[in-house]
C-alpha positions in Angstrom: 0.1 0.0 0.1 3.0 2.1 0.7 4.1 1.7 -2.9 0.6 2.8 -4.2 0.5 5.9 -2.1 4.1 6.8 -3.1 3.3 6.2 -6.9 0.2 8.3 -6.4 1.7 10.7 -4.8 4.7 11.3 -7.4 2.3 11.2 -10.5 0.7 14.2 -8.8 4.0 15.8 -8.6 4.8 15.1 -12.0 1.5 16.3 -13.6 2.3 19.7 -11.5 5.9 20.0 -11.7 5.6 23.6 -12.4 4.4 24.3 -8.8 7.4 22.7 -7.4 9.7 25.9 -7.0 6.6 27.3 -5.4 6.5 24.9 -3.0 10.0 25.0 -2.0 9.5 28.8 -1.8 6.4 28.7 0.4 8.2 25.8 2.8 11.4 28.2 3.6 9.4 31.5 3.8 6.7 30.2 5.7 9.2 28.5 8.1 11.2 32.0 8.8 7.9 34.4 8.8 4.6 34.5 10.1 1.9 33.1 8.1 -1.4 34.3 8.0 -3.0 31.1 6.9 -5.5 29.0 8.8 -6.2 25.5 9.5 -3.3 23.1 10.3 -0.7 25.7 9.2 -1.8 28.7 11.4 0.8 30.9 12.7 3.7 29.3 11.5 7.4 30.7 12.7 10.6 29.2 13.2 10.1 27.6 16.6 6.5 26.5 15.5 8.2 25.0 12.5 10.8 23.1 14.5 8.2 21.9 17.3 5.5 20.3 15.0 8.3 19.3 12.5 10.1 17.0 15.5 6.6 15.9 17.1 5.1 15.0 13.7 8.3 13.3 12.7 8.6 11.1 15.9 5.0 10.6 15.7 5.4 9.1 12.2 8.7 7.3 12.4 9.0 6.5 16.1 12.8 7.6 16.1 14.0 7.8 19.6 11.1 6.1 21.3 12.3 2.5 21.7 9.2 1.2 20.3 10.4 -0.5 17.0 13.1 -2.3 18.4 10.2 -4.1 20.3 9.5 -5.7 16.9 12.8 -5.9 15.7 13.9 -7.9 18.6 11.4 -10.6 17.6 13.2 -11.1 14.3 15.3 -14.2 13.6 18.8 -13.2 13.4 22.2 -13.6 14.8 23.4 -10.1 13.7 21.7 -7.3 15.7 23.7 -4.9 13.7 22.5 -5.6 10.6 18.8 -5.6 12.2 19.7 -2.2 13.4 20.7 -1.3 9.9 17.6 -2.5 8.4 15.4 -0.6 11.0 17.3 2.7 10.0 15.3 2.5 6.4 12.2 3.3 8.3 12.3 6.9 9.0 13.8 7.2 5.5 10.9 5.6 3.9 8.0 6.8 6.3 9.1 10.4 6.8 11.6 11.5 4.3 9.4 9.9 1.3 5.9 9.3 2.3 5.5 12.7 4.4 7.5 15.0 2.2 5.1 13.6 -0.9 2.0 14.3 1.1 3.4 17.9 2.2 4.1 18.7 -1.6 0.5 17.3 -2.5 -1.3 19.4 0.0 0.6 22.6 -0.7 0.5 22.3 -4.6 -3.5 21.9 -4.0 -3.9 24.9 -2.0 -6.4 23.0 0.3 -4.1 23.9 3.4 -5.5 27.7 3.2 -9.2 26.4 4.3 -10.3 24.9 7.6 -9.8 21.5 7.2 -6.8 19.6 8.5 -5.7 16.0 9.5 -6.6 12.9 7.0 -9.7 15.3 5.6 -7.0 17.8 4.2 -4.9 15.1 2.7 -8.0 13.3 0.9 -9.1 16.6 -0.2 -5.7 17.5 -1.7 -5.4 14.4 -3.5 -8.8 14.5 -5.1 -8.3 17.8 -6.0 -4.9 17.2 -8.0 -5.9 13.9 -9.4 -9.4 12.2 -10.5 -10.5 9.8 -7.8 -7.3 10.4 -5.9 -9.2 10.2 -2.7 -9.4 6.7 -3.4 -5.7 6.5 -2.7 -5.6 8.0 0.2 -8.7 6.2 1.8 -7.5 2.9 1.4 -4.1 3.8 2.6 -5.8 5.3 5.6 -7.6 2.1 6.2 -4.5 -0.2 5.8 -2.1 1.9 7.6 -4.4 2.5 10.4 -5.1 -1.2 10.8 -1.2 -1.9 10.8 -0.7 0.9 13.3 -3.2 -0.7 15.4 -2.0 -4.0 15.3 1.7 -2.9 15.8 1.0 -0.6 18.9 -0.7 -3.4 20.3 2.3 -5.7 20.0 4.4 -3.4 21.5 1.9 -2.6 24.5 1.4 -6.2 25.0 4.9 -6.9 25.4 5.8 -4.4 27.7 2.7 -5.7 29.8 4.3 -8.9 29.7 7.6 -7.9 30.8 6.2 -5.7 34.0 3.3 -7.9 34.9 3.8 -11.3 33.4 1.8 -13.2 30.7 -1.4 -13.8 33.1 -2.6 -9.8 32.4 -2.0 -10.2 28.6 -5.6 -10.7 28.1 -7.2 -8.1 30.1 -4.7 -5.8 28.2 -6.1 -6.9 25.1 -9.4 -6.8 26.2 -8.7 -2.9 27.4 -7.0 -2.1 23.9 -10.0 -3.2 22.1 -12.3 -1.1 24.1 -10.3 2.3 23.9 -9.7 2.0 19.9 -13.3 3.4 19.4 -12.9 6.1 22.4 -9.6 7.4 21.1 -11.2 7.7 17.4 -13.7 9.8 18.9 -11.5 12.5 20.6 -11.0 15.9 19.2 -8.0 16.0 17.0 -6.0 18.7 18.6 -6.4 17.1 22.0 -5.6 13.8 20.3 -2.1 15.4 19.0 -1.4 16.7 22.3 -1.9 13.7 23.9 0.5 11.9 21.4 3.2 14.3 22.1 3.1 14.3 25.5 3.1 10.3 25.7 5.7 10.3 22.9 8.0 12.6 24.9 7.6 10.7 28.1 8.7 7.5 26.1 11.8 9.2 24.4 13.4 10.3 27.9 14.3 7.1 29.3 15.1 5.4 25.7 17.5 8.5 25.1 19.1 8.1 28.3 19.7 4.5 27.5 21.1 5.3 24.2 23.7 7.4 25.4 24.9 5.1 28.4 24.7 2.2 25.8 26.7 4.3 23.1 30.3 2.5 23.6 28.5 -1.0 23.2 26.7 0.0 20.2 29.7 1.6 18.5 32.0 -1.6 19.4 29.5 -3.9 18.2 28.9 -2.1 14.7 32.7 -1.8 14.5 33.1 -5.3 15.1 30.3 -5.9 12.6 31.5 -3.7 10.0 35.3 -5.4 10.3 33.5 -8.9 9.9 31.6 -7.6 6.3 34.7 -6.5 5.1 37.1 -9.6 6.0 
């Protein structure tokens, strides 16, 4: 599904290649000046650009949160360095490629100057620039949302199992299912605020652990790279 979404977005960018310069100019000027736009781009300044850029980037690729290693730890491999290098592709594909394409489509469509935001903004932008483009986003959202629910359910389950034992997993699963419709009904700005706070709380202990374990990471990486060359 990611490939279909990427191809659809690239097609829109190619068909509107004459606007690429305008988009780059808009991104740079909006980052360093106050923007009078409304909706999801209201009051953009350097600080706000950094704040939301980091927050949304972390939300998108989970870099620094310590969540994706839970999934990679389940991989059947005898070389943790190789697995770690594979995991580094996630921010590249998820944020640098998918999110950049999405941003270009939204800015090219000029739908961002209205009051809509979130997934509705992306749907409207694709539909505005490509016939039936909304279906690419809709099907993508369905699959991305489902995979996200499954993935984070697994992360939480492993954490609960580590802290309290396997006996409470069934209760965790029931609670997870109950919370899904509740979370889906929360107002968007509040949901973003909750997500940003939770991500920040997750990142603090993980980043401290990364700093403390940096010598181990460097040593194993050097040894692994040395074995590759040999």
